[in-house]
C-alpha positions, 0 to 999 in steps of 0.5 A: 619754543620752550622745553614742552615743544621741543618734547612735542617734537621728538616724540613724534621723531621717535613714534613716527607718528602725529597720532601715536605721540599724541598719545604718548603725551596724553593730548589730543591728536587734533591738538599736537598736529597743531602744535607741529605746524605752528612750530614749523611756521615759526621755524620757518620750514617743515620739520616733517613730511607727512605720509599715508603711514606716519611722518618723518623728518625733514632734512632741516627736521633731521638736524633740529631734531638732533638738537633738540634731543640734545637740548633735553638731556641736558635741561635734565641733567642739569636738574638732576645736577642741581637737585643732587647739590641740593640733597647733599645739603641736608646729608650727613657723612658718616666716616667708619675706622676701618682698623687701627690708623696707620700713625699710631701702629706699634711695631 
């Protein structure tokens, strides 16, 4: 399992349809459907119930999707934090005085 597969699962859950999710992910519906099936086999339980109107999460799927969303969110936060730290290395801090220093005021 990798982040790409988690993104597939979360996108299918968000869209409620494999075909709409495939459009959003810019991939073929058959490829996404196969990826979801293989992921479910690897997990050992169905994540989605397929209906005529699309898909909906199973009970196990709801639990898994909850954690998948958290993992993806934490990954984005980690990337953002690492990028922010890296960008600080090249920056410059400029202090601008706003008036006389309090140590030197004349009464």
